[in-house]
Each structure stands twice: as structure tokens, then as C-alpha cells.
Backbone of each chain as ProteinMPNN parsed JSONL, in Angstrom:
{"seq_chain_A": "MHDPAFAALPQPPYYSVIFSSCRATVADGYERTAARMLELAAQQPGYLGVESARDAEGFGITVSYWASLEAISAWKAQAEHQLAQQAGQRRWYAHYELRIARVERAYGAAD", "coords_chain_A": {"N_chain_A": [[0.697, 5.599, -3.653], [0.872, 5.535, -7.115], [3.161, 3.823, -9.052], [4.337, 4.762, -12.125], [5.64, 2.989, -13.841], [4.467, 0.568, -13.539], [1.593, -1.224, -14.618], [-1.761, -0.373, -13.886], [-4.048, -2.61, -13.099], [-7.129, -4.481, -13.648], [-8.9, -7.051, -11.729], [-7.99, -10.434, -12.608], [-9.85, -12.543, -14.942], [-7.828, -11.405, -17.726], [-6.172, -10.338, -20.749], [-2.822, -10.736, -22.07], [-0.153, -9.428, -24.04], [2.893, -10.569, -24.727], [5.765, -9.248, -25.697], [8.811, -9.904, -26.825], [11.967, -8.704, -27.746], [14.845, -8.11, -29.806], [16.78, -5.426, -30.481], [17.719, -4.096, -33.674], [20.672, -2.643, -35.193], [20.118, -0.404, -36.705], [18.307, 2.552, -36.221], [16.697, 4.632, -37.008], [13.951, 6.674, -36.629], [12.806, 4.973, -34.808], [12.383, 5.491, -31.969], [10.509, 7.576, -31.936], [8.355, 6.382, -33.26], [7.826, 4.234, -31.526], [6.978, 5.581, -29.214], [4.72, 6.817, -30.239], [3.134, 4.556, -30.802], [2.588, 3.599, -28.23], [0.993, 5.664, -27.354], [-1.151, 5.51, -29.173], [-2.076, 2.872, -28.689], [-3.093, 3.137, -26.128], [-5.424, 4.437, -26.63], [-7.066, 2.559, -27.719], [-10.027, 0.498, -27.746], [-10.561, -1.587, -24.939], [-7.953, -1.609, -24.054], [-5.733, -2.028, -21.324], [-3.3, -1.503, -20.066], [0.342, -1.101, -19.916], [3.635, -2.465, -19.615], [7.168, -2.133, -19.675], [10.538, -2.966, -20.402], [13.922, -2.474, -21.32], [17.159, -3.695, -21.846], [20.692, -2.727, -21.627], [21.945, -4.027, -23.675], [20.156, -4.124, -25.712], [18.081, -5.943, -25.633], [14.687, -6.436, -25.04], [11.562, -6.467, -23.206], [8.184, -6.037, -23.648], [5.102, -5.86, -22.178], [1.798, -5.77, -22.933], [-1.537, -5.166, -21.827], [-4.862, -6.362, -22.043], [-8.452, -6.294, -22.404], [-9.706, -8.36, -23.775], [-9.419, -10.992, -26.286], [-10.402, -10.067, -28.675], [-9.984, -7.33, -28.502], [-7.208, -7.288, -28.679], [-6.84, -8.295, -31.287], [-8.043, -6.232, -32.759], [-6.313, -4.11, -32.236], [-3.943, -5.108, -33.371], [-4.696, -4.976, -36.021], [-5.0, -2.291, -36.505], [-4.542, 0.572, -38.54], [-2.26, 2.437, -38.609], [-0.654, 1.169, -36.796], [-0.166, -1.219, -38.132], [1.608, -0.368, -40.16], [3.775, 0.334, -38.546], [4.403, -2.163, -37.467], [5.341, -3.441, -39.746], [7.628, -1.902, -40.354], [9.045, -2.418, -38.037], [9.56, -5.162, -38.268], [11.09, -5.216, -40.613], [13.22, -3.413, -40.176], [13.825, -2.519, -37.479], [13.978, -4.552, -35.585], [16.076, -7.23, -34.837], [15.261, -9.675, -34.096], [12.237, -10.99, -32.935], [9.729, -12.139, -30.625], [6.413, -13.028, -30.055], [3.851, -13.464, -27.759], [0.646, -14.454, -26.893], [-1.328, -14.36, -24.098], [-3.487, -15.553, -21.534], [-4.22, -13.999, -18.617], [-4.506, -15.4, -15.493], [-4.148, -15.4, -12.767], [-3.082, -13.024, -10.34], [-0.803, -11.157, -8.349], [0.832, -8.948, -6.013], [3.306, -6.772, -4.439], [4.19, -3.854, -2.646], [6.434, -1.483, -1.197]], "CA_chain_A": [[1.192, 6.286, -4.855], [1.014, 4.607, -8.234], [4.403, 3.918, -9.821], [3.889, 4.713, -13.532], [6.252, 1.873, -14.571], [3.579, -0.584, -13.392], [0.229, -1.047, -15.103], [-2.829, -0.528, -12.89], [-4.878, -3.575, -13.815], [-8.278, -5.027, -12.919], [-8.759, -8.456, -11.344], [-8.063, -11.377, -13.726], [-9.021, -12.758, -16.126], [-7.676, -10.478, -18.84], [-5.187, -10.901, -21.674], [-1.538, -10.055, -22.174], [0.689, -9.663, -25.209], [4.281, -10.541, -24.281], [6.562, -8.971, -26.899], [10.249, -9.922, -26.539], [12.619, -8.279, -28.982], [16.233, -7.681, -29.804], [16.874, -4.3, -31.405], [18.765, -4.052, -34.691], [21.51, -1.46, -34.999], [19.447, 0.731, -37.355], [17.379, 3.076, -35.229], [16.016, 5.829, -37.498], [12.509, 6.738, -36.458], [12.282, 3.981, -33.873], [11.902, 6.049, -30.696], [9.288, 8.348, -32.183], [7.274, 5.438, -33.562], [7.508, 3.474, -30.312], [6.186, 6.461, -28.35], [3.418, 6.998, -30.897], [2.363, 3.325, -30.653], [2.082, 3.57, -26.856], [-0.09, 6.659, -27.303], [-2.29, 4.955, -29.932], [-2.591, 1.675, -28.001], [-3.867, 3.579, -24.969], [-6.731, 4.911, -27.108], [-7.824, 1.439, -28.273], [-10.984, -0.144, -26.835], [-10.075, -2.79, -24.263], [-6.581, -1.441, -23.549], [-5.699, -1.95, -19.865], [-2.044, -0.951, -19.568], [1.556, -1.636, -20.523], [4.898, -2.411, -18.868], [8.226, -2.32, -20.649], [11.933, -2.814, -19.954], [14.932, -2.861, -22.31], [18.472, -3.613, -21.216], [21.711, -1.983, -22.358], [22.349, -4.805, -24.859], [19.124, -4.04, -26.753], [17.025, -6.933, -25.465], [13.597, -5.833, -24.293], [10.27, -7.128, -23.069], [7.041, -5.161, -23.442], [3.861, -6.612, -21.975], [0.594, -4.948, -22.921], [-2.654, -5.879, -21.203], [-6.085, -6.124, -22.797], [-9.66, -6.881, -21.822], [-10.192, -9.513, -24.531], [-8.693, -11.328, -27.513], [-10.923, -9.198, -29.734], [-9.289, -6.043, -28.379], [-5.851, -7.497, -29.199], [-6.949, -8.395, -32.748], [-8.342, -4.904, -33.313], [-5.075, -3.324, -32.143], [-3.027, -5.639, -34.38], [-5.188, -4.583, -37.345], [-5.082, -0.825, -36.611], [-3.786, 0.916, -39.757], [-0.943, 3.023, -38.332], [0.103, 0.114, -36.115], [0.27, -2.153, -39.182], [2.826, 0.194, -40.771], [4.862, 0.226, -37.561], [4.783, -3.587, -37.386], [6.156, -3.749, -40.938], [8.945, -1.271, -40.181], [9.708, -3.15, -36.965], [10.038, -6.443, -38.782], [12.095, -5.006, -41.661], [14.365, -2.562, -39.85], [14.181, -2.188, -36.099], [14.207, -5.716, -34.725], [16.829, -8.363, -35.386], [14.523, -10.877, -33.708], [11.192, -10.769, -31.925], [8.786, -13.222, -30.351], [5.194, -12.458, -29.506], [3.014, -14.511, -27.159], [-0.623, -13.963, -26.379], [-1.571, -15.21, -22.931], [-4.623, -15.189, -20.696], [-3.807, -13.868, -17.215], [-5.488, -16.104, -14.666], [-3.937, -15.028, -11.363], [-2.155, -11.902, -10.218], [-0.623, -10.573, -7.027], [2.031, -8.122, -5.963], [3.614, -6.125, -3.17], [4.98, -2.62, -2.755], [6.81, -0.916, 0.108]], "C_chain_A": [[1.411, 5.264, -5.963], [2.322, 4.873, -8.977], [4.05, 3.756, -11.292], [4.56, 3.614, -14.35], [5.365, 0.631, -14.531], [2.189, -0.249, -13.936], [-0.75, -1.224, -13.949], [-3.918, -1.381, -13.536], [-6.063, -4.028, -12.978], [-7.961, -6.436, -12.418], [-8.762, -9.331, -12.593], [-9.475, -11.994, -13.8], [-8.973, -11.558, -17.064], [-6.557, -11.045, -19.699], [-3.915, -10.068, -21.717], [-0.883, -10.391, -23.511], [2.134, -9.476, -24.745], [5.145, -10.406, -25.533], [8.028, -8.877, -26.485], [10.98, -9.58, -27.819], [14.072, -7.922, -28.756], [16.357, -6.614, -30.882], [17.989, -4.518, -32.437], [19.579, -2.777, -34.465], [20.887, -0.215, -35.642], [18.347, 1.247, -36.434], [16.539, 4.235, -35.735], [14.502, 5.725, -37.344], [11.96, 5.827, -35.383], [11.652, 4.615, -32.629], [10.582, 6.78, -30.871], [8.107, 7.416, -32.437], [6.856, 4.654, -32.328], [6.635, 4.305, -29.373], [4.782, 6.659, -28.919], [2.544, 5.749, -30.728], [1.802, 3.188, -29.233], [0.877, 4.499, -26.714], [-1.347, 6.123, -27.994], [-2.917, 3.761, -29.211], [-3.514, 2.085, -26.855], [-5.25, 4.094, -25.35], [-7.607, 3.778, -27.623], [-8.858, 0.917, -27.268], [-10.367, -1.402, -26.217], [-8.635, -2.714, -23.79], [-6.603, -1.29, -22.033], [-4.415, -1.331, -19.333], [-0.858, -1.605, -20.236], [2.723, -1.528, -19.542], [6.012, -2.778, -19.826], [9.597, -2.12, -20.03], [12.851, -3.246, -21.091], [16.312, -2.684, -21.681], [19.485, -2.931, -22.148], [22.171, -2.715, -23.615], [21.287, -4.807, -25.964], [18.056, -5.106, -26.682], [15.935, -6.335, -24.589], [12.372, -6.708, -24.225], [9.229, -6.042, -22.825], [5.821, -6.045, -23.276], [2.712, -5.615, -21.984], [-0.576, -5.809, -22.47], [-3.968, -5.41, -21.81], [-7.266, -6.848, -22.185], [-10.072, -8.178, -22.507], [-9.282, -9.807, -25.718], [-9.146, -10.443, -28.669], [-10.218, -7.833, -29.699], [-7.86, -6.156, -28.925], [-5.869, -7.576, -30.727], [-7.186, -7.03, -33.384], [-7.089, -4.018, -33.294], [-4.056, -3.805, -33.19], [-3.402, -5.139, -35.778], [-5.238, -3.072, -37.553], [-4.092, -0.344, -37.685], [-2.367, 1.443, -39.468], [-0.047, 2.005, -37.622], [0.612, -0.935, -37.117], [1.559, -1.66, -39.849], [4.017, 0.074, -39.825], [5.328, -1.217, -37.428], [5.686, -3.958, -38.561], [7.558, -3.15, -40.809], [9.737, -1.996, -39.095], [10.325, -4.438, -37.487], [11.172, -6.257, -39.79], [13.375, -4.353, -41.152], [14.789, -2.546, -38.389], [14.506, -3.376, -35.211], [15.008, -6.778, -35.46], [16.055, -9.658, -35.155], [13.417, -10.443, -32.752], [10.34, -12.016, -31.778], [7.587, -12.599, -29.66], [4.317, -13.597, -28.995], [1.779, -13.883, -26.556], [-1.084, -14.911, -25.284], [-2.703, -14.644, -22.085], [-4.175, -15.166, -19.238], [-4.9, -14.442, -16.329], [-5.356, -15.771, -13.191], [-2.942, -13.884, -11.329], [-2.035, -11.492, -8.761], [0.673, -9.778, -7.017], [2.235, -7.551, -4.577], [4.44, -4.883, -3.435], [5.262, -2.107, -1.358], [5.825, 0.185, 0.489]], "O_chain_A": [[2.067, 4.243, -5.755], [2.568, 5.977, -9.463], [3.515, 2.718, -11.68], [4.103, 3.321, -15.455], [5.489, -0.254, -15.378], [1.678, 0.854, -13.741], [-0.586, -2.125, -13.126], [-4.63, -0.912, -14.424], [-6.02, -3.971, -11.749], [-6.869, -6.95, -12.66], [-9.465, -9.015, -13.553], [-10.21, -11.962, -12.813], [-9.936, -10.801, -17.184], [-6.043, -12.125, -19.406], [-3.923, -8.869, -21.44], [-1.039, -11.492, -24.038], [2.548, -8.366, -24.411], [5.243, -11.339, -26.331], [8.442, -7.895, -25.87], [10.647, -10.111, -28.878], [14.473, -7.493, -27.673], [16.074, -6.867, -32.053], [19.053, -5.049, -32.119], [19.214, -1.937, -33.644], [21.107, 0.902, -35.172], [17.544, 0.465, -35.925], [15.738, 4.781, -34.976], [13.867, 4.807, -37.863], [10.772, 5.891, -35.069], [10.512, 4.305, -32.283], [9.659, 6.632, -30.07], [7.013, 7.618, -31.912], [5.666, 4.433, -32.104], [5.669, 3.796, -28.803], [3.793, 6.669, -28.186], [1.335, 5.872, -30.53], [0.679, 2.718, -29.049], [-0.11, 4.175, -26.054], [-2.457, 6.258, -27.48], [-4.14, 3.651, -29.131], [-4.563, 1.481, -26.632], [-6.142, 4.18, -24.506], [-8.777, 4.003, -27.935], [-8.592, 0.897, -26.067], [-9.722, -2.186, -26.913], [-8.14, -3.663, -23.181], [-7.397, -0.514, -21.502], [-4.422, -0.704, -18.273], [-1.01, -2.541, -21.022], [2.78, -0.6, -18.735], [5.833, -3.633, -20.694], [9.794, -1.21, -19.225], [12.6, -4.254, -21.751], [16.599, -1.659, -21.063], [19.176, -2.606, -23.295], [22.726, -2.096, -24.524], [21.483, -5.41, -27.02], [17.204, -5.183, -27.567], [16.218, -5.79, -23.522], [12.161, -7.579, -25.07], [9.369, -5.228, -21.912], [5.535, -6.884, -24.13], [2.655, -4.719, -21.142], [-0.604, -7.018, -22.7], [-4.165, -4.22, -22.058], [-7.111, -7.88, -21.532], [-10.725, -9.017, -21.886], [-8.47, -8.967, -26.108], [-8.349, -10.111, -29.546], [-9.899, -7.262, -30.742], [-7.362, -5.226, -29.559], [-5.013, -6.989, -31.388], [-6.603, -6.709, -34.42], [-6.844, -3.265, -34.236], [-3.386, -2.987, -33.822], [-2.529, -4.907, -36.615], [-5.494, -2.617, -38.668], [-2.948, -0.797, -37.731], [-1.393, 0.942, -40.029], [1.167, 1.986, -37.826], [1.708, -1.47, -36.951], [2.485, -2.439, -40.075], [5.127, -0.248, -40.248], [6.525, -1.468, -37.29], [6.664, -4.688, -38.402], [8.552, -3.808, -41.115], [10.95, -2.17, -39.215], [11.473, -4.761, -37.18], [12.112, -7.051, -39.818], [14.472, -4.672, -41.611], [15.983, -2.559, -38.09], [15.213, -3.243, -34.212], [14.658, -7.177, -36.57], [16.18, -10.615, -35.921], [13.643, -9.622, -31.863], [10.245, -12.838, -32.69], [7.734, -11.745, -28.786], [4.07, -14.572, -29.705], [1.855, -12.909, -25.807], [-1.216, -16.114, -25.507], [-2.854, -13.431, -21.94], [-3.792, -16.199, -18.688], [-6.059, -14.034, -16.398], [-6.331, -15.846, -12.444], [-2.064, -13.785, -12.187], [-3.021, -11.476, -8.024], [1.508, -9.921, -7.91], [1.453, -7.803, -3.66], [5.282, -4.86, -4.332], [4.449, -2.267, -0.447], [5.96, 0.793, 1.551]]}, "seq_chain_B": "MHDPAFAALPQPPYYSVIFSSCRATVADGYERTAARMLELAAQQPGYLGVESARDAEGFGITVSYWASLEAISAWKAQAEHQLAQQAGQRRWYAHYELRIARVERAYGAAD", "coords_chain_B": {"N_chain_B": [[20.677, -20.084, -35.901], [20.453, -20.055, -32.419], [19.439, -17.435, -30.435], [20.515, -16.739, -27.249], [19.145, -15.023, -25.543], [16.501, -15.34, -26.021], [13.823, -17.536, -25.196], [13.59, -20.946, -26.107], [10.8, -22.361, -27.138], [8.019, -24.698, -26.861], [5.145, -25.474, -28.989], [2.183, -23.568, -28.214], [-0.559, -24.76, -26.091], [0.994, -23.345, -23.129], [2.356, -22.238, -19.975], [2.955, -19.005, -18.454], [4.919, -16.979, -16.275], [4.771, -13.771, -15.457], [6.861, -11.509, -14.254], [7.133, -8.467, -12.971], [9.203, -5.895, -11.807], [10.549, -3.462, -9.547], [13.671, -2.508, -8.62], [15.041, -2.183, -5.34], [17.263, 0.09, -3.595], [19.127, -1.207, -2.029], [21.373, -3.859, -2.493], [22.771, -6.085, -1.695], [23.861, -9.318, -2.167], [21.992, -9.798, -4.117], [22.512, -10.221, -6.953], [23.889, -12.664, -7.03], [22.015, -14.378, -5.89], [19.918, -14.113, -7.733], [21.068, -15.236, -10.036], [21.468, -17.829, -9.106], [18.796, -18.614, -8.742], [17.868, -18.715, -11.368], [19.373, -20.846, -12.265], [18.445, -22.905, -10.573], [15.689, -22.932, -11.227], [15.759, -23.862, -13.833], [16.222, -26.503, -13.406], [13.876, -27.506, -12.507], [10.991, -29.657, -12.766], [9.014, -29.374, -15.69], [9.871, -26.863, -16.409], [10.324, -24.507, -18.988], [11.679, -22.318, -20.086], [13.206, -18.983, -19.994], [12.98, -15.407, -20.134], [14.41, -12.176, -19.852], [14.648, -8.759, -18.945], [16.129, -5.746, -17.818], [15.953, -2.314, -17.147], [17.986, 0.727, -17.105], [17.032, 2.237, -15.02], [16.246, 0.482, -13.124], [13.888, -0.892, -13.409], [12.383, -3.919, -14.231], [11.479, -6.8, -16.259], [10.79, -10.149, -15.985], [10.071, -13.064, -17.64], [9.062, -16.256, -17.085], [8.663, -19.55, -18.381], [6.465, -22.33, -18.423], [5.364, -25.762, -18.284], [2.945, -26.351, -17.08], [0.381, -25.337, -14.671], [0.802, -26.679, -12.318], [3.529, -27.153, -12.34], [4.442, -24.546, -11.985], [3.448, -23.992, -9.408], [4.923, -25.851, -7.932], [7.514, -24.867, -8.256], [7.257, -22.364, -7.021], [6.99, -23.241, -4.419], [9.394, -24.394, -3.844], [12.129, -24.968, -1.665], [14.611, -23.41, -1.386], [14.033, -21.401, -3.145], [11.855, -20.246, -1.862], [13.085, -18.929, 0.286], [14.534, -17.031, -1.155], [12.428, -15.602, -2.292], [11.382, -14.407, -0.002], [13.527, -12.745, 0.786], [13.615, -11.139, -1.456], [11.177, -9.796, -1.325], [11.471, -8.446, 1.092], [13.878, -6.99, 0.884], [15.064, -6.553, -1.735], [13.309, -5.682, -3.702], [11.479, -2.805, -4.411], [8.962, -2.76, -5.308], [6.819, -5.143, -6.712], [5.071, -7.057, -9.212], [3.232, -9.895, -10.038], [2.137, -12.058, -12.485], [0.238, -14.749, -13.605], [-0.125, -16.522, -16.488], [-1.788, -18.08, -19.246], [-0.356, -19.13, -22.129], [-1.583, -18.816, -25.314], [-1.322, -18.36, -28.015], [1.425, -17.994, -30.275], [4.039, -16.367, -32.042], [6.801, -15.41, -34.167], [9.732, -13.71, -35.484], [12.892, -13.716, -37.085], [15.924, -12.27, -38.281]], "CA_chain_B": [[21.402, -19.893, -34.646], [19.551, -19.668, -31.347], [19.865, -16.317, -29.591], [20.233, -17.207, -25.89], [18.236, -14.127, -24.828], [15.132, -15.8, -26.269], [13.522, -18.904, -24.792], [13.173, -21.864, -27.174], [9.575, -22.871, -26.508], [7.183, -25.585, -27.679], [3.896, -24.867, -29.423], [1.201, -23.389, -27.141], [-0.555, -23.971, -24.861], [1.867, -23.535, -21.971], [2.076, -21.173, -19.015], [3.997, -18.01, -18.241], [4.891, -16.154, -15.068], [5.256, -12.437, -15.81], [7.293, -10.888, -12.995], [7.59, -7.087, -13.173], [9.732, -5.471, -10.514], [11.402, -2.286, -9.443], [14.7, -2.813, -7.637], [15.362, -1.253, -4.264], [18.663, 0.517, -3.686], [19.946, -2.24, -1.379], [21.633, -4.868, -3.512], [23.661, -7.141, -1.203], [23.466, -10.699, -2.418], [20.948, -9.934, -5.131], [22.97, -10.788, -8.231], [24.225, -14.072, -6.825], [20.772, -15.125, -5.684], [19.168, -14.123, -8.995], [21.702, -16.231, -10.912], [21.186, -19.138, -8.522], [17.385, -18.948, -8.989], [17.772, -19.118, -12.781], [19.97, -22.184, -12.325], [17.519, -23.843, -9.922], [14.435, -23.01, -11.999], [16.008, -24.678, -15.023], [16.231, -27.918, -13.005], [12.54, -27.9, -12.055], [10.128, -30.323, -13.753], [8.067, -28.503, -16.378], [10.487, -25.59, -16.813], [10.501, -24.43, -20.44], [12.632, -21.284, -20.484], [13.053, -17.692, -19.331], [13.478, -14.206, -20.812], [14.511, -11.166, -18.807], [15.26, -7.468, -19.294], [16.014, -4.713, -16.78], [16.487, -1.066, -17.69], [18.971, 1.426, -16.281], [16.349, 2.823, -13.859], [15.941, -0.561, -12.14], [12.619, -1.578, -13.688], [12.653, -5.106, -15.026], [10.449, -7.808, -16.495], [11.268, -11.509, -16.222], [8.983, -13.987, -17.953], [9.466, -17.665, -17.133], [7.664, -20.352, -19.096], [6.257, -23.601, -17.718], [4.462, -26.691, -18.964], [1.644, -26.476, -16.403], [0.221, -24.601, -13.419], [1.384, -27.505, -11.252], [4.971, -26.896, -12.371], [4.635, -23.215, -11.393], [3.229, -24.129, -7.958], [6.05, -26.585, -7.345], [8.65, -23.939, -8.237], [6.978, -21.367, -5.979], [7.123, -23.887, -3.113], [10.756, -24.947, -3.677], [12.616, -24.417, -0.391], [15.597, -22.346, -1.55], [13.315, -20.319, -3.816], [11.038, -19.573, -0.841], [13.967, -17.99, 0.996], [14.832, -15.929, -2.074], [11.215, -14.779, -2.405], [11.273, -13.584, 1.21], [14.548, -11.689, 0.718], [13.186, -10.236, -2.524], [10.086, -8.949, -0.84], [11.912, -7.604, 2.218], [15.053, -6.147, 0.676], [15.574, -6.26, -3.07], [12.323, -5.058, -4.591], [10.616, -1.76, -3.867], [7.601, -3.06, -5.788], [6.752, -6.162, -7.764], [3.766, -7.592, -9.595], [3.405, -11.204, -10.64], [0.915, -12.488, -13.182], [0.33, -16.094, -14.169], [-0.939, -16.429, -17.709], [-1.759, -19.236, -20.133], [-0.023, -18.715, -23.489], [-2.51, -19.486, -26.219], [-0.806, -18.224, -29.383], [2.787, -17.465, -30.285], [4.725, -16.32, -33.326], [7.953, -14.538, -34.109], [10.518, -13.566, -36.706], [14.292, -13.371, -36.875], [16.666, -12.033, -39.529]], "C_chain_B": [[20.441, -19.409, -33.566], [20.165, -18.546, -30.513], [19.518, -16.665, -28.145], [19.353, -16.259, -25.075], [16.781, -14.567, -24.968], [14.967, -17.241, -25.802], [13.107, -19.714, -26.012], [11.986, -22.654, -26.639], [8.826, -23.812, -27.436], [5.981, -24.819, -28.223], [2.977, -24.651, -28.215], [0.167, -24.534, -27.191], [0.551, -24.362, -23.885], [1.634, -22.325, -21.074], [3.266, -20.233, -18.852], [3.808, -17.345, -16.889], [5.559, -14.832, -15.438], [5.577, -11.715, -14.503], [7.874, -9.517, -13.318], [8.063, -6.557, -11.829], [10.553, -4.206, -10.634], [12.385, -2.548, -8.309], [14.793, -1.735, -6.566], [16.84, -0.872, -4.379], [19.608, -0.496, -3.044], [20.14, -3.414, -2.336], [22.441, -6.056, -3.011], [23.099, -8.541, -1.443], [22.495, -10.889, -3.559], [21.414, -10.671, -6.387], [23.233, -12.286, -8.105], [22.958, -14.913, -6.672], [19.971, -15.214, -6.973], [19.737, -15.169, -9.948], [21.413, -17.648, -10.425], [19.734, -19.557, -8.792], [17.181, -19.371, -10.445], [18.271, -20.551, -12.953], [19.021, -23.238, -11.732], [16.244, -24.031, -10.73], [14.601, -23.959, -13.169], [16.051, -26.17, -14.7], [14.847, -28.416, -12.598], [11.791, -28.665, -13.15], [9.172, -29.313, -14.393], [8.619, -27.143, -16.763], [10.722, -25.596, -18.319], [11.531, -23.394, -20.867], [12.343, -19.984, -19.771], [13.587, -16.588, -20.235], [13.433, -13.077, -19.793], [15.167, -9.899, -19.337], [15.078, -6.511, -18.129], [16.653, -3.444, -17.304], [17.387, -0.371, -16.666], [18.345, 2.038, -15.029], [15.957, 1.774, -12.822], [14.611, -1.254, -12.334], [12.896, -2.757, -14.603], [11.445, -6.003, -15.195], [11.163, -9.131, -16.751], [10.052, -12.374, -16.509], [9.566, -15.393, -17.97], [8.306, -18.473, -17.697], [7.664, -21.766, -18.55], [5.228, -24.451, -18.449], [3.056, -26.7, -18.362], [1.585, -25.571, -15.177], [0.844, -25.363, -12.255], [2.899, -27.271, -11.188], [5.29, -25.539, -11.739], [4.469, -23.287, -9.87], [4.403, -24.818, -7.28], [7.29, -25.693, -7.25], [8.463, -22.881, -7.152], [7.251, -21.942, -4.588], [8.528, -24.425, -2.853], [11.471, -24.215, -2.529], [13.585, -23.241, -0.561], [14.967, -21.132, -2.244], [12.428, -19.548, -2.833], [11.875, -18.545, -0.069], [14.278, -16.783, 0.126], [13.621, -15.012, -2.231], [11.072, -13.863, -1.2], [12.281, -12.436, 1.195], [14.169, -10.666, -0.345], [12.149, -9.254, -2.02], [10.569, -7.974, 0.232], [12.962, -6.577, 1.815], [15.292, -5.673, -0.739], [14.605, -5.542, -3.994], [11.532, -3.995, -3.847], [9.164, -2.073, -4.199], [7.719, -4.201, -6.791], [5.308, -6.567, -8.019], [4.027, -8.893, -10.328], [2.084, -11.65, -11.25], [1.152, -13.845, -13.823], [-0.644, -16.174, -15.329], [-0.71, -17.647, -18.594], [-1.49, -18.753, -21.561], [-0.855, -19.529, -24.476], [-2.062, -19.417, -27.681], [0.587, -17.643, -29.316], [3.296, -17.433, -31.724], [5.892, -15.354, -33.208], [8.652, -14.475, -35.446], [11.943, -13.196, -36.334], [14.957, -13.193, -38.235], [17.417, -13.293, -39.928]], "O_chain_B": [[19.696, -18.453, -33.781], [21.257, -18.685, -29.961], [18.345, -16.869, -27.834], [18.86, -16.648, -24.016], [15.935, -14.217, -24.146], [15.86, -18.067, -25.989], [12.358, -19.226, -26.858], [12.152, -23.522, -25.781], [8.976, -23.738, -28.655], [5.825, -23.631, -27.938], [2.986, -25.459, -27.287], [0.035, -25.201, -28.217], [0.982, -25.513, -23.816], [0.799, -21.476, -21.387], [4.417, -20.608, -19.079], [2.685, -17.169, -16.419], [6.761, -14.783, -15.698], [4.677, -11.357, -13.742], [8.969, -9.413, -13.869], [7.391, -6.752, -10.816], [11.16, -3.92, -11.666], [11.979, -2.783, -7.17], [14.645, -0.544, -6.84], [17.575, -1.454, -5.176], [20.758, -0.629, -3.464], [19.175, -3.904, -2.923], [22.771, -6.948, -3.792], [22.011, -8.885, -0.982], [22.198, -12.023, -3.935], [20.779, -11.631, -6.824], [22.845, -13.072, -8.97], [22.838, -15.999, -7.238], [19.406, -16.263, -7.283], [18.987, -15.902, -10.592], [21.149, -18.549, -11.22], [19.472, -20.733, -9.046], [16.405, -20.286, -10.721], [17.683, -21.353, -13.678], [18.821, -24.309, -12.306], [15.771, -25.155, -10.9], [13.713, -24.756, -13.47], [15.932, -27.008, -15.595], [14.661, -29.611, -12.369], [11.94, -28.355, -14.332], [8.589, -28.485, -13.693], [7.913, -26.345, -17.38], [11.25, -26.563, -18.867], [12.189, -23.563, -21.893], [11.364, -19.876, -19.032], [14.524, -16.8, -21.005], [12.526, -13.022, -18.964], [16.134, -9.967, -20.095], [14.01, -6.462, -17.519], [17.76, -3.475, -17.841], [17.528, -0.818, -15.528], [19.059, 2.329, -14.069], [15.407, 2.108, -11.772], [14.23, -2.107, -11.533], [13.564, -2.615, -15.627], [10.512, -5.978, -14.393], [12.029, -9.223, -17.621], [9.111, -12.416, -15.716], [10.454, -15.693, -18.767], [7.137, -18.131, -17.519], [8.715, -22.334, -18.251], [4.345, -23.938, -19.136], [2.087, -27.02, -19.051], [2.615, -25.094, -14.7], [1.355, -24.756, -11.313], [3.475, -27.201, -10.102], [6.293, -25.4, -11.038], [5.263, -22.705, -9.131], [4.828, -24.423, -6.194], [8.031, -25.761, -6.269], [9.412, -22.543, -6.443], [7.688, -21.224, -3.688], [8.817, -24.868, -1.742], [11.42, -22.988, -2.441], [13.398, -22.192, 0.055], [15.324, -19.988, -1.964], [12.27, -18.334, -2.96], [11.42, -17.431, 0.191], [14.288, -15.649, 0.605], [13.766, -13.792, -2.295], [10.696, -12.699, -1.333], [11.949, -11.303, 1.541], [14.375, -9.466, -0.16], [12.234, -8.049, -2.256], [10.134, -6.823, 0.278], [12.965, -5.45, 2.31], [15.68, -4.524, -0.948], [15.014, -4.878, -4.947], [10.98, -4.256, -2.778], [8.252, -1.698, -3.462], [8.626, -4.211, -7.624], [4.444, -6.434, -7.152], [4.942, -8.978, -11.147], [1.042, -11.617, -10.595], [2.156, -14.053, -14.504], [-1.839, -15.924, -15.172], [0.399, -18.175, -18.684], [-2.312, -18.04, -22.136], [-0.832, -20.76, -24.471], [-2.379, -20.298, -28.481], [0.902, -16.881, -28.401], [3.029, -18.336, -32.516], [5.966, -14.572, -32.26], [8.228, -15.101, -36.418], [12.172, -12.451, -35.381], [14.609, -13.862, -39.208], [18.104, -13.306, -40.949]]}, "name": "protein", "num_of_chains": 2, "seq": "MHDPAFAALPQPPYYSVIFSSCRATVADGYERTAARMLELAAQQPGYLGVESARDAEGFGITVSYWASLEAISAWKAQAEHQLAQQAGQRRWYAHYELRIARVERAYGAADMHDPAFAALPQPPYYSVIFSSCRATVADGYERTAARMLELAAQQPGYLGVESARDAEGFGITVSYWASLEAISAWKAQAEHQLAQQAGQRRWYAHYELRIARVERAYGAAD"}
């Protein structure tokens, strides 16, 4: 049984975008936009999956997985996503860090 | 001001270990061991930093950052960490996935 919190990914190599963020107190429109971005990302060429966790203090990590650097660039440049990035930077995040990394090895275990 | 939830990292390239996990219901000893592993990791050669978030449903992502693949291998092989990995697999995690990735680009913003 596939746990939907985990991304079902191919064998490496592939790419990851590690987005760490601390939420600001202003939240208007955030949840709706975040859900919309997940929906849009999943429609992008080269999208492989996403995993996300946010704690009660507002610190979160979202890792999205992509087939190539080109796929990540295309998603970054997507028009509606550009608007969301601007709103995120201006209003929703007090601080964020984004790291693009090439996944070289992967393994896991489930009961 | 440095927000302690975020790792203070050098310029890329460096390496990341993306550990996604879903906690099991059994929790004896988990918190203490998790804190001890953070303490031990920070003493390892090549350790750069860590970021971690876990949501209310028990799904979490911890990303640790390292100077090299050799540093990651040495940490994986560390004796006390080996015991913790075994307990994690047997008791504390219902499911986990671990991905080793080379960070190639990084940027961020803070208010």
C-alpha cells in the first residue's frame, strides 16, 4: 500500500528542490495558493513527486522531485507560480531557503 | 540574526541527506535518542547543519547537510548511530525513505 505522504520515485539520478521556510503571521490566501501550486506542479513536465511537513511553530520543509534541472527551471518560470513566489516572499514567509540537489542514492523501508 | 531552525551553510556544492519518515505509535526512548543523534552528528567531521520539521500526523522531514559523501558514510557507520538506526527501523518508524543528494545551487530570503 502506498502511503500518500511519501513520493513514489524512480531510481536515481533525479533532482530535488529542498524548500525550507518559516511562515509569517499573515496567512490570507496562503492555504488556497499552496494547494493550487501542488496541483499545478503535478501537471508540469518532469514532475516526479513531493513530500512536505510543517511543525506547529510554522517551520516547514517541502521537497519536490524532478526529472531534470530543465524541469525545475520551467516550473520556476511558470506564470501562476511566479505570482505565488512573489506573494510568498512578500507576505507568507518570514524566511525561506531553497536548495537544488541531485539525488544520487536512495533507499527506504516500510513495515 | 540567525534563525536556529535554518542551517547556516557554505556555498554549494555540498551534500544533503533527505530523511522522510512516518512515526510509529511506539515512542519509548525516541525523543532522547533523536536529540542525542543531533548532538552526535554535529560532532562528526564534515557536518554542516540540519533542518527538521514534523507535522501533527507524525510525518516528518529531516535534512542534514555534509561536506562530502565520505562524511555521510562515516556518520552512517558511527557505532551509536548504528544502534539508533536499528531501533528506528524496528520500532520508531512505520516507514522511512532516505535520499542522498548533491546540492548544486542555493538561495534564500529573510525579512
